[in-house]
Backbone as CSV, one residue per row, in Angstrom:
resi,resn,N_x,N_y,N_z,CA_x,CA_y,CA_z,C_x,C_y,C_z
1,MET,20.762,9.580,-13.020,19.323,9.877,-12.757,18.393,8.830,-12.889
2,LEU,17.388,9.003,-12.456,16.292,7.818,-12.677,15.072,9.073,-13.381
3,LEU,14.295,8.199,-14.061,13.313,8.732,-15.234,12.260,8.876,-14.356
4,PRO,10.924,9.601,-14.559,9.929,9.536,-13.930,9.205,8.128,-13.587
5,ALA,9.378,7.500,-14.477,8.576,6.137,-14.616,9.444,5.119,-13.708
6,GLU,10.865,5.130,-13.378,11.594,4.442,-12.625,11.246,4.911,-11.605
7,ILE,11.133,6.005,-11.330,10.986,6.739,-9.839,9.419,6.327,-9.057
8,GLU,8.912,6.388,-9.924,7.085,5.576,-9.504,7.191,4.075,-9.164
9,SER,7.833,3.595,-10.001,7.746,2.309,-9.942,8.794,1.644,-8.712
10,LYS,10.073,2.440,-8.520,10.763,1.930,-7.268,10.375,2.570,-6.009
11,THR,9.676,3.356,-5.761,9.511,4.078,-4.874,8.253,4.453,-4.766
12,LEU,7.059,5.089,-5.370,5.771,5.287,-5.510,4.858,4.294,-4.927
13,ILE,4.736,3.251,-5.866,3.965,2.277,-6.327,3.677,1.305,-4.804
14,PRO,5.009,1.109,-4.235,5.335,0.549,-3.870,4.901,1.238,-2.349
15,ALA,5.414,2.014,-1.857,5.057,3.126,-0.831,2.959,3.387,-0.883
16,LEU,2.536,3.240,-2.057,0.974,3.458,-2.163,0.326,1.938,-1.610
17,ARG,1.231,0.834,-2.453,1.048,-0.545,-1.931,0.898,-0.813,-0.339
18,ALA,2.290,-0.505,0.240,2.257,-0.595,1.932,0.991,0.280,2.351
19,ILE,0.791,1.445,2.370,-0.501,2.144,2.900,-1.466,1.202,2.676
20,LEU,-1.987,1.111,1.459,-3.421,0.008,1.248,-3.389,-1.607,1.981
21,ALA,-1.927,-1.932,1.816,-2.007,-3.422,2.705,-2.183,-3.171,4.165
22,LYS,-1.397,-1.820,4.675,-1.978,-2.210,6.007,-3.313,-1.281,6.308
23,ASN,-3.919,-0.811,5.768,-5.489,-0.136,5.898,-6.188,-1.355,5.848
24,LEU,-6.077,-2.298,4.926,-6.855,-3.154,4.594,-6.735,-4.469,5.568
25,ALA,-5.532,-4.751,6.162,-5.393,-5.584,7.290,-5.713,-5.349,8.659
26,GLU,-5.785,-3.800,8.990,-5.833,-3.393,10.384,-7.594,-2.722,10.521
27,ASN,-7.814,-2.595,9.050,-8.666,-1.806,8.857,-10.544,-2.341,8.852
28,HIS,-9.978,-3.226,7.604,-10.660,-4.003,7.111,-10.993,-5.626,7.384
29,ASN,-9.410,-6.211,8.457,-9.474,-7.479,7.851,-9.315,-8.461,7.639
30,VAL,-8.962,-7.980,6.337,-8.176,-8.871,5.082,-7.051,-9.537,5.900
31,ARG,-6.984,-10.842,4.957,-6.147,-11.542,5.400,-4.810,-11.205,4.476
32,GLU,-3.841,-11.629,4.824,-2.367,-11.284,4.309,-2.500,-11.824,2.422
33,ASP,-3.106,-13.212,2.883,-2.755,-13.609,1.179,-4.205,-12.976,0.534
34,GLU,-5.201,-12.627,1.243,-6.238,-12.133,0.450,-5.495,-11.159,-0.700
35,ILE,-4.718,-10.018,0.309,-4.159,-8.687,-0.182,-3.114,-9.007,-0.995
36,SER,-2.970,-10.007,-1.342,-1.780,-10.439,-2.049,-2.128,-10.854,-3.399
37,LYS,-3.448,-11.315,-3.221,-4.075,-11.240,-4.608,-4.495,-10.431,-5.482
38,MET,-4.889,-9.478,-4.418,-5.937,-8.033,-4.826,-4.861,-7.309,-5.227
39,LEU,-3.518,-7.406,-4.851,-2.633,-6.413,-5.103,-1.672,-6.905,-6.405
40,GLY,-1.579,-8.281,-6.607,-0.483,-9.208,-7.150,1.057,-9.202,-7.049
41,VAL,0.935,-9.197,-5.440,2.259,-9.414,-4.833,2.325,-10.751,-4.389
42,THR,3.516,-11.049,-3.552,3.791,-12.214,-2.864,3.096,-11.802,-1.330
43,GLN,2.485,-12.790,-0.440,2.348,-13.095,0.695,2.898,-12.423,1.696
44,ALA,4.480,-12.588,1.100,5.559,-12.383,2.079,5.996,-10.713,2.151
45,ALA,5.444,-10.180,0.674,5.978,-8.474,0.615,4.852,-8.006,1.482
46,ILE,3.788,-8.657,1.366,2.478,-7.839,1.932,2.538,-7.896,3.650
47,THR,3.307,-8.742,4.146,3.870,-9.447,5.501,4.809,-8.362,5.782
48,ASN,6.055,-8.040,4.969,6.361,-6.889,5.016,6.509,-5.761,4.988
49,TYR,4.963,-5.240,3.767,4.237,-4.606,3.610,4.125,-4.002,5.468
50,ILE,3.299,-4.825,6.080,2.360,-4.293,7.092,3.003,-3.897,7.990
51,ARG,4.854,-4.926,8.098,5.455,-5.076,9.574,6.738,-3.802,9.104
52,GLY,6.185,-3.070,7.918,7.182,-1.790,7.761,8.691,-2.100,7.193
53,THR,8.949,-2.987,7.025,10.354,-3.784,6.569,10.545,-3.753,5.326
54,ARG,9.483,-3.112,4.359,9.563,-3.355,2.913,9.438,-2.035,2.611
55,ARG,9.566,-0.780,2.762,9.017,0.329,2.466,10.120,1.488,2.144
56,ASP,9.592,2.515,2.214,10.429,3.906,2.458,9.231,4.829,3.449
57,PRO,10.155,4.423,4.662,9.627,5.013,5.486,9.533,6.610,5.540
58,GLU,10.082,7.343,5.594,9.872,8.808,5.083,8.698,8.896,3.906
59,LEU,8.935,8.305,2.754,7.489,8.686,1.801,6.513,8.164,2.719
60,ILE,6.208,7.565,3.428,5.134,6.973,3.842,4.668,8.018,4.717
61,LYS,5.641,8.647,5.388,4.999,9.474,6.764,4.669,10.836,5.695
62,LYS,5.284,11.045,4.094,4.838,12.318,3.811,3.281,11.774,2.823
63,LEU,3.165,10.827,2.705,1.715,10.055,1.334,0.824,10.349,2.458
64,THR,0.970,9.427,3.956,-0.281,9.045,4.538,-0.694,10.249,4.698
65,PRO,-1.120,11.578,5.224,-1.984,12.215,5.377,-2.453,13.676,4.099
66,GLU,-1.673,12.869,3.192,-2.149,13.821,1.840,-3.924,13.275,1.795
67,LYS,-4.295,14.214,0.902,-5.995,14.192,0.772,-5.800,13.225,-0.170
68,GLN,-5.256,12.998,-1.245,-5.402,12.328,-2.859,-5.338,11.118,-2.145
69,VAL,-4.226,11.000,-1.415,-4.115,9.383,-0.942,-5.124,8.745,-0.379
70,SER,-5.326,9.736,0.713,-6.356,8.658,1.412,-7.836,9.086,1.052
71,GLU,-7.878,9.585,0.205,-9.555,9.516,-0.812,-9.198,8.047,-1.590
72,MET,-8.323,8.065,-2.153,-7.894,6.965,-2.968,-8.076,5.696,-2.682
73,ILE,-7.670,5.704,-1.115,-7.381,4.421,-0.480,-9.082,4.341,0.101
74,ASN,-9.676,4.900,0.537,-11.087,5.238,0.576,-11.740,4.472,-0.255
75,GLU,-11.717,4.967,-1.518,-12.536,4.236,-2.939,-11.953,3.029,-2.866
76,ILE,-10.796,2.764,-3.023,-10.907,1.851,-3.152,-11.298,0.565,-2.048
77,THR,-10.990,0.634,-1.014,-11.551,0.280,0.046,-13.423,0.011,0.301
78,SER,-13.586,1.224,-0.139,-15.123,1.190,-0.013,-16.239,0.148,-1.107
79,GLU,-15.607,-0.296,-2.014,-16.072,-1.627,-2.524,-16.133,-2.753,-1.595
80,LEU,-15.040,-2.703,-0.504,-15.004,-3.980,0.523,-16.459,-4.813,0.770
81,PRO,-16.994,-5.423,0.875,-17.688,-5.762,2.052,-17.637,-5.850,2.886
82,SER,-18.728,-5.331,3.672,-18.334,-5.111,5.465,-18.544,-6.614,6.343
């Protein structure tokens, strides 16, 4: 049985990174190398997040429409220059 912290680090955090990375790339035209620096992961990880090969698709489907998640993503990306 996984502890709550293990669940967060192995599933929730990568799913949130994937949502944020995809949002930054598609809606804000941020390059993958810049996203990788922002999130503290490799550029290869960002590529996989955006392609959908490094994430839990079911969890992403559940998280994306959640109001708290969308507000968090909007808050993070609102600080970016246009």
